[in-house]
C-alpha positions as a Markdown table, in Angstrom:
| # | Residue | x | y | z |
|---|---|---|---|---|
| 1 | Met | 128.0 | 73.5 | 125.0 |
| 2 | Leu | 124.5 | 72.3 | 124.4 |
| 3 | Trp | 123.2 | 75.9 | 124.8 |
| 4 | Asn | 125.6 | 77.0 | 122.1 |
| 5 | Ile | 124.3 | 74.3 | 119.7 |
| 6 | Glu | 120.8 | 75.3 | 120.4 |
| 7 | Lys | 121.7 | 79.0 | 119.9 |
| 8 | Asp | 123.3 | 78.1 | 116.5 |
| 9 | Leu | 120.2 | 76.1 | 115.5 |
| 10 | Asn | 117.8 | 78.9 | 116.7 |
| 11 | Leu | 116.2 | 76.6 | 119.2 |
| 12 | Val | 116.7 | 78.7 | 122.3 |
| 13 | Pro | 113.1 | 80.1 | 122.4 |
| 14 | Tyr | 111.5 | 76.6 | 122.2 |
| 15 | Asn | 110.5 | 74.4 | 125.2 |
| 16 | Glu | 112.0 | 71.0 | 125.9 |
| 17 | Thr | 109.2 | 69.1 | 124.1 |
| 18 | Glu | 109.7 | 71.2 | 120.9 |
| 19 | Lys | 113.5 | 70.7 | 121.1 |
| 20 | Lys | 113.0 | 67.0 | 121.4 |
| 21 | Val | 110.8 | 66.9 | 118.3 |
| 22 | Tyr | 113.5 | 68.9 | 116.4 |
| 23 | Tyr | 116.2 | 66.5 | 117.5 |
| 24 | Ile | 114.1 | 63.5 | 116.5 |
| 25 | Ile | 113.7 | 65.0 | 113.0 |
| 26 | Val | 117.4 | 65.5 | 112.7 |
| 27 | Trp | 118.1 | 61.9 | 114.0 |
| 28 | Leu | 115.6 | 60.4 | 111.6 |
| 29 | Leu | 117.0 | 62.3 | 108.7 |
| 30 | Ser | 120.6 | 61.4 | 109.5 |
| 31 | Asn | 119.7 | 57.7 | 109.9 |
| 32 | Asn | 117.1 | 57.2 | 107.1 |
| 33 | Asp | 117.7 | 60.0 | 104.7 |
| 34 | Ala | 114.0 | 60.7 | 105.0 |
| 35 | Cys | 111.6 | 61.7 | 107.7 |
| 36 | Asn | 107.8 | 61.9 | 107.7 |
| 37 | Ile | 105.5 | 63.2 | 110.3 |
| 38 | Ser | 104.2 | 59.7 | 111.2 |
| 39 | Asp | 107.8 | 58.7 | 112.0 |
| 40 | Val | 108.2 | 61.7 | 114.3 |
| 41 | Ile | 105.0 | 60.8 | 116.1 |
| 42 | Ser | 106.0 | 57.2 | 116.7 |
| 43 | Ser | 109.6 | 58.0 | 117.7 |
| 44 | Ser | 108.7 | 60.8 | 120.1 |
| 45 | Gly | 105.8 | 59.3 | 121.9 |
| 46 | Tyr | 104.0 | 62.6 | 121.8 |
| 47 | Ser | 100.5 | 63.0 | 120.6 |
| 48 | Arg | 99.7 | 63.7 | 117.0 |
| 49 | Ser | 98.5 | 67.2 | 117.8 |
| 50 | Thr | 101.6 | 68.1 | 119.8 |
| 51 | Val | 103.9 | 67.0 | 116.9 |
| 52 | Tyr | 101.8 | 68.8 | 114.3 |
| 53 | Lys | 101.7 | 72.1 | 116.3 |
| 54 | Thr | 105.4 | 71.9 | 116.9 |
| 55 | Ile | 106.2 | 71.2 | 113.2 |
| 56 | Lys | 103.9 | 74.1 | 112.2 |
| 57 | Lys | 106.0 | 76.4 | 114.6 |
| 58 | Phe | 109.2 | 75.2 | 113.0 |
| 59 | Glu | 107.7 | 75.7 | 109.5 |
| 60 | Asn | 106.7 | 79.3 | 110.4 |
| 61 | Ala | 110.2 | 79.9 | 111.8 |
| 62 | Asn | 111.8 | 78.5 | 108.6 |
| 63 | Leu | 113.5 | 75.6 | 110.4 |
| 64 | Val | 111.8 | 72.9 | 108.4 |
| 65 | Ile | 109.9 | 72.5 | 105.2 |
| 66 | Val | 106.9 | 70.2 | 104.9 |
| 67 | Lys | 106.5 | 68.5 | 101.5 |
| 68 | Gln | 103.8 | 66.1 | 100.4 |
| 69 | Ser | 105.2 | 62.7 | 99.6 |
| 70 | Glu | 105.3 | 61.8 | 96.0 |
| 71 | Gly | 104.8 | 58.1 | 96.7 |
| 72 | Asp | 101.9 | 58.4 | 99.2 |
| 73 | Lys | 99.9 | 61.6 | 99.0 |
| 74 | Arg | 98.6 | 61.1 | 102.5 |
| 75 | Glu | 102.2 | 61.5 | 104.0 |
| 76 | Phe | 104.2 | 64.6 | 104.4 |
| 77 | Asn | 108.0 | 64.6 | 104.5 |
| 78 | Leu | 110.2 | 67.0 | 106.5 |
| 79 | Val | 113.2 | 68.7 | 105.2 |
| 80 | Leu | 115.6 | 70.8 | 107.3 |
| 81 | Val | 116.3 | 74.3 | 106.2 |
| 82 | Ser | 120.0 | 75.0 | 106.1 |
């Protein structure tokens, strides 16, 4: 069943670390209606570089969009592509 979900979300080619980062993004968005990269780093426990590389992969695969925060120009918010 989980494999079918990952297949529907186009997550099959990603490793477990990358999948965890994606699920954390989804969880943060569903609970807070917003998600920034700093939230993902603190929630995942992964290094900053691991999270940034993973998000860049997702961005290149059109799974997420990275937008600069209007309130704090140093922060970047994540939006899932539907």
